C-alpha positions as semicolon CSV with decimal commas, in nm:
position;residue;x (nm);y (nm);z (nm)
1;M;20,955;-12,009;6,391
2;Q;20,874;-11,744;6,137
3;L;21,141;-11,733;5,822
4;T;21,078;-11,387;5,839
5;T;21,283;-11,396;6,136
6;R;21,528;-11,651;6,086
7;L;21,636;-11,389;5,760
8;R;21,618;-11,053;5,975
9;L;21,927;-10,837;5,854
10;V;22,264;-10,899;6,161
11;P;22,398;-10,573;6,246
12;G;22,822;-10,680;6,154
13;R;22,712;-10,963;5,899
14;P;22,605;-10,853;5,583
15;F;22,772;-11,093;5,384
16;R;22,789;-11,425;5,640
17;R;22,458;-11,535;5,475
18;A;22,460;-11,346;5,229
19;R;22,583;-11,665;4,957
20;H;22,236;-11,853;5,030
21;R;21,976;-11,601;4,998
22;T;22,152;-11,526;4,697
23;A;22,147;-11,887;4,612
24;L;21,752;-11,876;4,696
25;V;21,738;-11,591;4,484
26;A;21,872;-11,742;4,163
27;A;21,726;-12,121;4,217
28;G;21,370;-11,901;4,253
29;L;21,396;-11,747;3,875
30;P;21,275;-12,007;3,702
31;L;21,017;-12,190;3,886
32;H;20,894;-11,805;3,893
33;L;20,899;-11,762;3,501
34;A;20,832;-12,155;3,423
35;V;20,449;-12,069;3,364
36;V;20,523;-11,752;3,166
37;P;20,571;-11,913;2,823
38;M;20,170;-12,061;2,848
39;W;20,025;-11,730;2,964
40;L;20,224;-11,609;2,656
41;W;20,038;-11,886;2,445
42;L;19,720;-11,801;2,638
43;L;19,774;-11,412;2,525
44;G;19,896;-11,542;2,156
45;T;19,580;-11,810;2,110
46;M;19,348;-11,541;2,228
47;A;19,495;-11,253;2,009
48;A;19,424;-11,538;1,711
49;S;19,077;-11,637;1,844
50;V;19,029;-11,217;1,736
51;R;19,135;-11,317;1,399
52;T;19,070;-11,656;1,360
53;P;18,753;-11,791;1,520
54;G;18,851;-12,187;1,481
55;A;19,134;-12,120;1,695
56;V;18,946;-12,055;2,016
57;A;18,925;-12,415;2,103
58;V;19,292;-12,406;2,223
59;T;19,259;-12,141;2,455
60;P;19,180;-12,384;2,783
61;L;19,531;-12,615;2,698
62;P;19,755;-12,313;2,912
63;L;19,524;-12,288;3,153
64;L;19,488;-12,660;3,165
65;L;19,847;-12,689;3,161
66;T;19,898;-12,440;3,432
67;L;19,611;-12,601;3,650
68;V;19,864;-12,967;3,615
69;V;20,153;-12,785;3,688
70;T;20,087;-12,588;4,014
71;P;20,123;-12,861;4,213
72;L;20,453;-12,943;4,045
73;L;20,613;-12,591;4,095
74;T;20,436;-12,565;4,450
75;A;20,655;-12,872;4,579
76;G;20,982;-12,722;4,360
77;Q;20,958;-12,406;4,591
78;R;20,874;-12,599;4,876
79;R;21,202;-12,775;4,785
80;R;21,341;-12,471;4,754
81;Y;21,305;-12,268;5,118
82;R;21,377;-12,632;5,220
83;A;21,719;-12,702;5,078
84;L;21,832;-12,337;5,073
85;V;21,712;-12,148;5,427
86;G;21,578;-12,457;5,645
87;K;21,223;-12,348;5,626
88;D;20,881;-12,568;5,616
89;L;20,654;-12,440;5,405
90;P;20,354;-12,539;5,599
91;R;20,079;-12,746;5,354
92;P;19,708;-12,632;5,309
93;S;19,494;-12,827;5,371
94;V;19,328;-13,014;5,103
95;N;18,949;-13,062;5,078
96;G;18,861;-13,450;5,016
97;K;19,048;-13,696;4,718
98;S;18,812;-13,583;4,423
99;V;18,906;-13,436;4,115
100;V;18,626;-13,155;4,136
101;R;18,699;-13,093;4,551
102;R;19,062;-13,017;4,469
103;L;18,989;-12,826;4,157
104;T;18,711;-12,602;4,325
105;G;18,945;-12,541;4,605
106;R;19,073;-12,219;4,746
107;A;19,403;-12,365;4,817
108;L;19,506;-12,447;4,416
109;W;19,373;-12,100;4,310
110;R;19,615;-11,938;4,534
111;Q;19,868;-12,091;4,376
112;V;19,825;-12,091;4,114
113;C;19,784;-11,697;4,153
114;Y;20,143;-11,708;4,303
115;H;20,290;-11,915;4,019
116;A;20,084;-11,704;3,725
117;V;20,073;-11,329;3,903
118;A;20,319;-11,360;4,184
119;G;20,547;-11,571;4,026
120;P;20,646;-11,302;3,717
121;L;20,680;-10,982;3,936
122;L;20,918;-11,166;4,155
123;A;21,099;-11,307;3,833
124;V;21,165;-10,935;3,747
125;L;21,305;-10,834;4,131
126;D;21,503;-11,130;4,095
127;L;21,698;-11,021;3,772
128;V;21,751;-10,704;3,903
129;V;21,907;-10,809;4,206
130;L;22,115;-11,081;4,016
131;A;22,207;-10,811;3,785
132;V;22,310;-10,579;4,120
133;W;22,557;-10,826;4,200
134;A;22,713;-10,912;3,881
135;A;22,788;-10,560;3,836
136;A;22,928;-10,561;4,140
137;L;23,150;-10,829;4,163
138;V;23,304;-10,694;3,820
139;A;23,331;-10,360;3,894
140;S;23,506;-10,377;4,189
141;S;23,699;-10,678;3,999
142;I;23,775;-10,406;3,728
143;Y;24,152;-10,361;3,769
144;V;24,217;-10,755;3,765
145;W;23,994;-10,712;3,393
146;I;24,210;-10,455;3,298
147;W;24,596;-10,598;3,394
148;A;24,404;-10,908;3,174
149;L;24,485;-10,662;2,903
150;P;24,736;-10,592;2,723
151;S;25,054;-10,447;2,859
152;Q;25,083;-10,202;2,569
153;W;24,750;-10,098;2,572
154;R;24,795;-10,006;2,960
155;V;25,052;-9,754;2,832
156;T;24,937;-9,614;2,592
157;D;24,640;-9,517;2,792
158;L;24,691;-9,429;3,173
159;G;24,391;-9,178;3,185
160;Y;24,251;-9,542;3,257
161;T;24,373;-9,570;3,642
162;T;24,138;-9,262;3,694
163;Q;23,844;-9,400;3,581
164;A;23,881;-9,761;3,734
165;A;23,887;-9,602;4,061
166;Y;23,528;-9,394;4,034
167;I;23,418;-9,758;3,871
168;T;23,588;-9,993;4,181
169;A;23,427;-9,726;4,413
170;G;23,088;-9,805;4,258
171;G;23,134;-10,136;4,291
172;L;23,231;-10,170;4,610
173;A;22,898;-9,958;4,751
174;M;22,676;-10,197;4,545
175;L;22,880;-10,470;4,693
176;F;22,724;-10,340;5,089
177;L;22,404;-10,277;4,957
178;G;22,367;-10,623;4,727
179;P;22,299;-10,818;5,030
180;R;22,042;-10,599;5,233
181;L;21,817;-10,590;4,857
182;T;21,866;-10,970;4,864
183;D;21,716;-10,968;5,213
184;A;21,437;-10,736;5,131
185;L;21,361;-10,977;4,848
186;V;21,405;-11,300;5,043
187;R;21,181;-11,091;5,281
188;L;20,905;-11,048;5,058
189;E;20,943;-11,400;4,798
190;T;20,856;-11,533;5,153
191;R;20,588;-11,340;5,300
192;A;20,409;-11,415;4,920
193;A;20,468;-11,802;4,984
194;E;20,352;-11,802;5,310
195;V;20,045;-11,596;5,206
196;L;19,960;-11,854;4,833
197;L;20,152;-12,103;4,900
198;G;20,097;-12,146;5,274
199;P;19,759;-12,226;5,448
200;S;19,506;-11,941;5,431
201;R;19,450;-11,704;5,769
202;T;19,138;-11,915;5,833
203;E;19,278;-12,296;5,895
204;K;19,618;-12,138;6,038
205;L;19,331;-11,990;6,296
206;A;19,188;-12,377;6,322
207;R;19,504;-12,517;6,368
208;R;19,585;-12,298;6,614
209;V;19,239;-12,330;6,792
210;A;19,313;-12,766;6,736
211;A;19,660;-12,753;6,849
212;L;19,571;-12,535;7,223
213;A;19,309;-12,835;7,212
214;E;19,501;-13,093;7,226
215;S;19,754;-12,880;7,434
216;R;19,473;-12,789;7,687
217;A;19,343;-13,213;7,679
218;G;19,682;-13,291;7,782
219;V;19,699;-13,061;8,038
220;L;19,411;-13,176;8,173
221;D;19,502;-13,537;8,118
222;A;19,841;-13,477;8,320
223;A;19,655;-13,337;8,638
224;D;19,481;-13,568;8,657
225;A;19,702;-13,860;8,674
226;E;19,947;-13,683;8,903
227;R;19,660;-13,618;9,142
228;R;19,599;-13,977;9,093
229;R;19,916;-14,010;9,192
230;I;19,906;-13,841;9,522
231;E;19,608;-14,045;9,598
232;R;19,800;-14,356;9,541
233;D;20,096;-14,159;9,775
234;L;19,864;-14,035;10,077
235;H;19,680;-14,387;10,078
236;D;19,941;-14,646;10,046
237;G;20,213;-14,397;10,229
238;A;20,085;-14,183;10,499
239;Q;19,766;-14,306;10,585
240;Q;19,943;-14,619;10,627
241;R;20,135;-14,563;10,891
242;L;19,856;-14,315;11,061
243;V;19,642;-14,643;11,140
244;S;19,919;-14,798;11,230
245;L;20,022;-14,526;11,461
246;A;19,643;-14,539;11,612
247;V;19,666;-14,953;11,649
248;N;19,978;-14,932;11,854
249;L;19,786;-14,675;12,049
250;G;19,507;-14,850;12,068
251;L;19,682;-15,213;12,209
252;A;19,928;-14,939;12,442
253;R;19,614;-14,811;12,623
254;A;19,475;-15,177;12,680
255;T;19,779;-15,377;12,775
256;L;19,982;-15,105;12,990
257;G;19,760;-15,062;13,224
258;D;19,945;-14,967;13,538
259;L;20,065;-14,663;13,358
260;P;19,999;-14,375;13,582
261;E;19,706;-14,126;13,472
262;D;19,873;-13,874;13,356
263;A;20,002;-14,128;13,077
264;R;19,762;-14,295;13,031
265;K;19,561;-13,973;12,934
266;V;19,817;-13,840;12,662
267;I;19,788;-14,199;12,538
268;D;19,419;-14,114;12,507
269;E;19,475;-13,750;12,312
270;A;19,723;-13,918;12,105
271;H;19,476;-14,198;11,988
272;R;19,191;-13,972;11,902
273;E;19,419;-13,698;11,730
274;A;19,541;-14,017;11,518
275;K;19,173;-14,132;11,459
276;E;19,103;-13,821;11,336
277;A;19,364;-13,733;11,109
278;I;19,252;-13,988;10,944
279;A;18,949;-13,915;10,873
280;E;19,076;-13,613;10,760
281;L;19,338;-13,801;10,548
282;N;18,994;-14,009;10,410
283;D;18,862;-13,696;10,327
284;L;19,147;-13,534;10,160
285;V;19,235;-13,887;9,955
286;R;18,889;-13,868;9,835
287;G;18,852;-13,484;9,712
288;L;19,163;-13,568;9,528
289;H;19,100;-13,846;9,335
290;P;18,865;-14,190;9,463
291;A;18,965;-14,510;9,467
292;V;18,623;-14,643;9,411
293;L;18,628;-14,421;9,097
294;E;18,877;-14,592;8,890
295;D;18,827;-14,925;9,026
296;R;18,428;-14,937;8,965
297;G;18,313;-14,596;8,800
298;L;18,089;-14,366;8,842
299;D;17,778;-14,539;8,978
300;A;17,942;-14,670;9,272
301;A;18,170;-14,398;9,333
302;L;17,859;-14,131;9,352
303;S;17,636;-14,385;9,512
304;G;17,912;-14,369;9,833
305;V;17,912;-13,990;9,781
306;A;17,536;-14,053;9,849
307;A;17,531;-14,277;10,130
308;R;17,730;-14,007;10,302
309;L;17,500;-13,811;10,298
310;P;17,260;-13,723;10,625
311;I;16,993;-13,700;10,374
312;P;16,854;-13,919;10,122
313;V;16,997;-13,930;9,780
314;R;16,842;-14,131;9,447
315;V;17,137;-14,159;9,236
316;A;17,023;-14,371;8,902
317;V;17,348;-14,355;8,681
318;D;17,292;-14,513;8,307
319;L;17,606;-14,561;8,054
320;P;17,622;-14,836;7,829
321;R;18,011;-14,763;7,862
322;R;18,252;-14,563;8,080
323;P;18,337;-14,195;7,914
324;S;18,745;-14,068;7,956
325;P;18,935;-14,091;8,315
326;T;18,925;-13,686;8,286
327;V;18,526;-13,699;8,230
328;E;18,472;-13,929;8,472
329;A;18,628;-13,715;8,708
330;V;18,547;-13,402;8,628
331;A;18,157;-13,566;8,657
332;Y;18,244;-13,726;8,977
333;F;18,370;-13,361;9,125
334;V;18,026;-13,161;9,007
335;V;17,803;-13,386;9,181
336;S;18,003;-13,403;9,513
337;E;18,004;-13,047;9,484
338;A;17,689;-12,990;9,440
339;L;17,525;-13,254;9,683
340;T;17,784;-13,106;9,966
341;N;17,603;-12,768;9,874
342;V;17,253;-12,898;9,880
343;V;17,328;-13,041;10,226
344;K;17,477;-12,713;10,354
345;H;17,254;-12,456;10,207
346;A;16,945;-12,579;10,012
347;Q;16,740;-12,653;10,323
348;A;16,660;-12,970;10,145
349;T;16,464;-13,287;10,230
350;R;16,586;-13,500;9,922
351;A;16,794;-13,494;9,622
352;D;16,823;-13,667;9,278
353;V;17,104;-13,772;9,017
354;T;17,146;-13,824;8,685
355;V;17,404;-13,948;8,494
356;E;17,344;-14,098;8,119
357;R;17,527;-14,097;7,820
358;I;17,314;-13,934;7,522
359;G;17,558;-14,007;7,165
360;E;17,899;-13,806;7,249
361;T;17,697;-13,636;7,531
362;L;17,778;-13,705;7,888
363;L;17,425;-13,493;8,089
364;V;17,498;-13,530;8,464
365;V;17,173;-13,362;8,640
366;V;17,112;-13,291;9,012
367;A;16,773;-13,142;9,141
368;D;16,699;-13,092;9,482
369;D;16,366;-13,002;9,671
370;G;16,558;-12,719;9,885
371;A;16,535;-12,372;9,895
372;G;16,646;-12,270;9,599
373;G;16,812;-11,901;9,519
374;A;17,177;-12,023;9,442
375;D;17,377;-11,769;9,297
376;L;17,660;-11,801;9,043
377;A;17,866;-11,586;9,174
378;P;18,165;-11,569;9,312
379;S;18,078;-11,456;9,566
380;G;17,799;-11,600;9,672
381;G;17,973;-11,889;9,878
382;T;17,838;-12,229;9,660
383;G;18,131;-12,248;9,486
384;L;17,880;-12,312;9,172
385;A;18,152;-12,085;8,946
386;G;18,423;-12,303;9,051
387;L;18,218;-12,582;8,932
388;A;18,098;-12,430;8,605
389;Q;18,518;-12,330;8,518
390;R;18,592;-12,680;8,592
391;V;18,271;-12,819;8,339
392;A;18,437;-12,519;8,081
393;S;18,795;-12,678;8,121
394;V;18,670;-12,983;7,949
395;D;18,440;-12,791;7,685
396;G;18,157;-12,887;7,861
397;T;17,852;-12,643;7,968
398;F;17,654;-12,576;8,316
399;S;17,334;-12,430;8,374
400;C;17,146;-12,394;8,737
401;R;16,807;-12,295;8,784
402;S;16,758;-12,224;9,070
403;P;16,443;-11,970;9,121
404;A;16,352;-11,876;9,495
405;G;16,177;-12,163;9,690
406;G;16,355;-12,404;9,470
407;P;16,328;-12,668;9,343
408;T;16,708;-12,614;9,210
409;V;16,851;-12,782;8,946
410;I;17,161;-12,834;8,864
411;T;17,250;-12,938;8,476
412;V;17,610;-13,020;8,306
413;E;17,666;-13,144;7,962
414;L;18,030;-13,318;7,891
415;P;18,127;-13,455;7,573
416;C;18,303;-13,761;7,544
417;A;18,543;-13,917;7,318
418;P;18,382;-14,183;7,030
C-alpha cells in the first residue's frame, strides 16, 4: 500500500494522527539539514579559490563527505518512516558490489539529489509547519500565559481581554489548519522519498514483471498439480469401480446361464457400456495428465501416443535431463494435439516428432507429409491457436509452416529452468 494512500486525511478525524505526522516532520528536520554545512563549506572553498588558487585542492572534500554520509542519511530516512508511520521505503537495486559501480550508479546520485537539493527545501517547509504549530499552541493558550502574569497587571490593563480573544481565535484557526498543512507536507515528503530514495520507474516495472512472472509460474504449477490430483483420483477411484463393475457383469453373463433372454440382453448392454465408459475414462485421464509422463518422461509418453495412431510416427527424444513438470506437460500436450490434427485434417501418410534440449531451450518439432494449409486462426478448427496460447503460457514460442500441398512443420521452443 502506498504511504500517500495510508496518510490521506480522514474527514472528521483531523487531529487523531496529527501527533505522528508532526513527529515525522520534526524528525526529518535534522536529516534534511545535515548536508547544508557541507554545501556551505563547498561554497566557501569555491569562493576562497577565486581569491587563493591554492585553496582549490580543498574543494572536493565536501563532495566526498556528502557521498560518505548519503547512505547513512538514507538509512535514517528509512528508519524515520518505518518507526513513525510504519512505512518501508522500497530499496533500489545495487549495481554490483564494486565501489566504482556503486559510485556511478543512478541510485546513489538520486539519493544525493534528495539530501542535497530536496532536503534543504523540505527543511524550510518543515520549519514553517512547526512554526505554525508553535504559534497555534501559544496563541490558543494565551489566557494561560496571561493568568501567569502578576494580578496587578491584569487589573491595571483591562484592554488585554479583547486582544487575547482575537489571539485565541487566531490560535484556534491555526490549530485547525495545522493538521492539514502537516498532512500536505507529509504527502510531499513521502512522494519525494519514494521517487529519489526508492527504486526508479524502470526498476519498479522490472520488479513488477518479475513478480507477475513468478505469480504466473505459481499458477501454472498449481494447475498442473491439480490436474495430476484429478488424474490420480479418477484412476484410483472411478476407473477402478468401473473395471470392477465390468468384471462382475462379465462373470454374471458367463455363470448365470438360466437367465431369461431379456435379462441377458440387459447384462450384455450394461457390460458393453461399462467397457466403453472405461475406454472414455482412459482417454480423459490421458488427456488430463498421463501417468506414464510423470513416471517415465517424455520419451515413453510420446511413444505411447504414436503407437495409438493409425499412421506411422517416428519419435526421436534427446534429453540429457528432464525439464520441469510444467514444461514437460506443455511439450506432451502440444505433440499429442498436433498428431491428432495430423490424423484428422492433414491426410498424411507419416509424421515425425523430434524433441531435443539445446542449452536452456526445449525444441519440439512435429512434421508430416500431409496436404498442408493448416490455419492458426481460432476459426480454422485445428486447435493450433489453443496450442499457441498453451506455449505462450510458459513464455515459449510457437510457429507453424504449412503451405498448400504440404508439408506441415510445427516448431515449438520452450524455456527450461537452469
